[in-house]
C-alpha positions as CSV (number, residue, x, y, z in Angstrom):
1,M,32.7,-53.8,59.2
2,N,34.0,-54.7,55.7
3,K,37.7,-54.0,55.0
4,I,38.7,-52.1,51.9
5,R,41.7,-53.2,50.0
6,L,44.4,-50.5,49.3
7,F,46.2,-50.1,46.1
8,D,49.5,-48.4,45.3
9,R,50.1,-45.5,42.9
10,K,50.1,-47.9,39.9
11,L,46.9,-49.5,41.2
12,N,48.6,-52.7,42.2
13,K,46.9,-54.5,45.0
14,T,48.7,-54.1,48.4
15,D,48.4,-56.2,51.6
16,Y,46.8,-53.3,53.4
17,L,43.2,-53.4,54.5
18,V,41.3,-50.5,56.1
19,T,37.8,-49.5,57.1
20,K,36.0,-46.7,55.2
21,D,36.8,-44.3,58.2
22,D,40.5,-44.9,58.3
23,E,42.9,-42.2,57.0
24,L,44.7,-43.1,53.8
25,Y,48.3,-42.1,53.3
26,N,49.4,-40.4,50.1
27,Q,50.9,-43.4,48.4
28,Y,47.7,-45.5,48.8
29,Y,44.3,-45.5,47.1
30,H,41.1,-47.4,47.5
31,L,39.4,-48.6,44.3
32,T,35.7,-48.1,43.6
33,T,33.4,-49.4,40.9
34,E,30.6,-47.4,39.2
35,L,28.0,-49.5,37.4
36,W,26.0,-47.8,34.7
37,I,23.2,-50.0,33.4
38,I,21.7,-49.2,30.0
39,N,18.5,-50.9,29.0
40,E,17.3,-52.0,25.5
41,N,15.8,-48.5,24.9
42,N,19.2,-46.8,25.4
43,Q,18.2,-45.4,28.7
44,V,20.5,-45.4,31.8
45,L,19.3,-46.5,35.2
46,L,19.6,-43.8,37.9
47,L,18.9,-44.4,41.5
48,K,17.7,-41.6,43.8
49,N,19.5,-41.6,47.2
50,G,17.4,-41.3,50.3
51,Y,17.3,-38.2,52.4
52,D,19.6,-39.6,55.1
53,Y,22.0,-36.6,55.6
54,S,24.5,-38.8,57.3
55,K,25.2,-40.4,53.9
56,R,26.6,-38.8,50.7
57,Y,24.5,-37.0,48.1
58,P,21.1,-37.2,49.8
59,G,18.2,-36.8,47.5
60,L,20.3,-36.9,44.3
61,Y,20.4,-39.4,41.6
62,T,23.5,-41.6,41.2
63,C,24.6,-44.8,39.5
64,L,25.3,-47.9,41.5
65,G,28.7,-47.7,43.1
66,C,30.8,-49.3,45.8
67,N,34.3,-49.7,47.2
68,L,36.1,-53.0,46.5
69,I,36.2,-54.9,49.7
70,N,38.7,-57.5,50.8
71,D,39.8,-59.5,47.8
72,E,37.0,-58.6,45.5
73,T,37.5,-58.2,41.8
74,I,35.6,-55.6,39.7
75,E,33.4,-58.4,38.5
76,D,32.6,-59.4,42.1
77,A,31.8,-55.8,43.0
78,V,29.4,-55.6,39.9
79,K,27.6,-58.7,41.1
80,R,27.3,-57.2,44.6
81,L,25.9,-53.9,43.1
82,K,23.3,-55.8,41.1
83,N,22.2,-57.7,44.1
84,K,21.8,-54.4,46.0
85,I,18.7,-53.8,43.9
86,S,17.8,-57.5,43.2
87,L,18.7,-57.1,39.6
88,K,19.0,-60.5,37.8
89,I,20.9,-59.8,34.6
90,T,24.0,-61.4,33.2
91,D,27.4,-59.7,32.9
92,E,28.1,-60.9,29.3
93,N,28.0,-57.4,27.9
94,L,30.0,-55.8,30.7
95,I,32.4,-53.1,29.5
96,K,35.1,-52.1,32.0
97,L,36.9,-48.8,31.3
98,K,40.4,-47.9,32.4
99,P,40.7,-46.9,36.0
100,V,40.9,-43.1,36.7
101,V,42.9,-41.9,39.7
102,I,41.6,-39.0,41.8
103,K,44.7,-38.1,43.8
104,E,43.2,-35.4,46.0
105,H,40.6,-37.8,47.3
106,K,42.9,-40.9,47.4
107,Y,40.8,-43.2,45.3
108,A,40.5,-44.6,41.8
109,Y,37.3,-45.6,40.1
110,V,36.5,-48.1,37.3
111,T,33.5,-47.2,35.2
112,C,31.6,-50.3,34.2
113,I,28.8,-50.2,31.6
114,L,26.3,-53.0,31.3
115,K,23.9,-53.1,28.4
116,A,21.0,-55.5,29.3
117,N,17.3,-56.1,28.9
118,I,15.8,-55.2,32.2
119,D,12.6,-56.2,33.8
120,K,11.7,-53.0,35.6
121,E,9.4,-54.9,38.0
122,S,12.3,-57.0,39.3
123,I,14.2,-53.9,40.6
124,K,13.8,-53.9,44.4
125,L,15.2,-50.8,46.1
126,N,16.8,-51.1,49.5
127,N,16.6,-48.4,52.2
128,D,19.4,-46.4,50.5
129,Y,17.2,-45.4,47.6
130,T,13.8,-43.8,47.3
131,N,13.2,-44.0,43.6
132,Y,14.7,-45.0,40.3
133,V,14.3,-43.7,36.7
134,F,15.5,-44.7,33.3
135,A,16.8,-41.6,31.4
136,D,17.6,-41.3,27.8
137,K,20.5,-39.1,26.6
138,E,18.4,-35.9,26.5
139,E,16.8,-36.5,29.9
140,L,20.2,-37.3,31.4
141,I,21.8,-34.1,30.2
142,K,18.7,-32.1,31.5
143,M,19.0,-33.8,34.9
144,C,22.7,-32.9,35.0
145,N,22.0,-29.3,34.2
146,N,19.1,-29.1,36.7
147,G,21.3,-30.3,39.6
148,E,19.4,-33.6,40.1
149,I,22.5,-35.8,39.8
150,A,25.3,-36.0,42.3
151,Y,27.8,-33.4,41.2
152,Y,30.8,-35.8,41.0
153,L,29.1,-37.8,38.3
154,V,28.2,-34.9,35.9
155,A,31.5,-34.7,34.1
156,R,31.7,-38.5,33.7
157,I,28.2,-38.5,32.3
158,K,28.9,-35.8,29.8
159,D,32.4,-37.2,28.9
160,I,31.7,-40.9,28.9
161,I,28.1,-42.2,29.5
162,V,26.2,-40.1,26.9
163,D,28.4,-41.7,24.2
164,Y,26.9,-45.1,25.1
165,L,23.4,-43.8,24.7
166,K,22.5,-43.7,21.0
């Protein structure tokens, strides 16, 4: 099982590694990356989670996301996320936003936005996902309002992501 690096309150890397099931103490956080991919038509890629109820947010659309493992950087995590769906695009237009700490859940996330030309035929879903869509600003807001998107992402979409969709 991969080990997750812990960070202190100021999001400095510590020497502590845990598994995803270990309890985190108040002064430590794990860091996650969310990757929002926006195509040349100003549509965001959303992936529909499978209906495995042992995993989070079954049947709902999400962006790509993961915990940083071992000594990964944000850029390493982005590459791993792209590989998860066999997406072959460069990171030259990667935008990394400032980390946001969610104290009550003991994690911080870094939102990454990648604008790229995407060959839709090259996307290969693994067993975690059942479908994908590209949604423009109007469709994205409608999906949020209809409860089709994992609830924890709705505020981020409305506060951040829609601003990147012209």
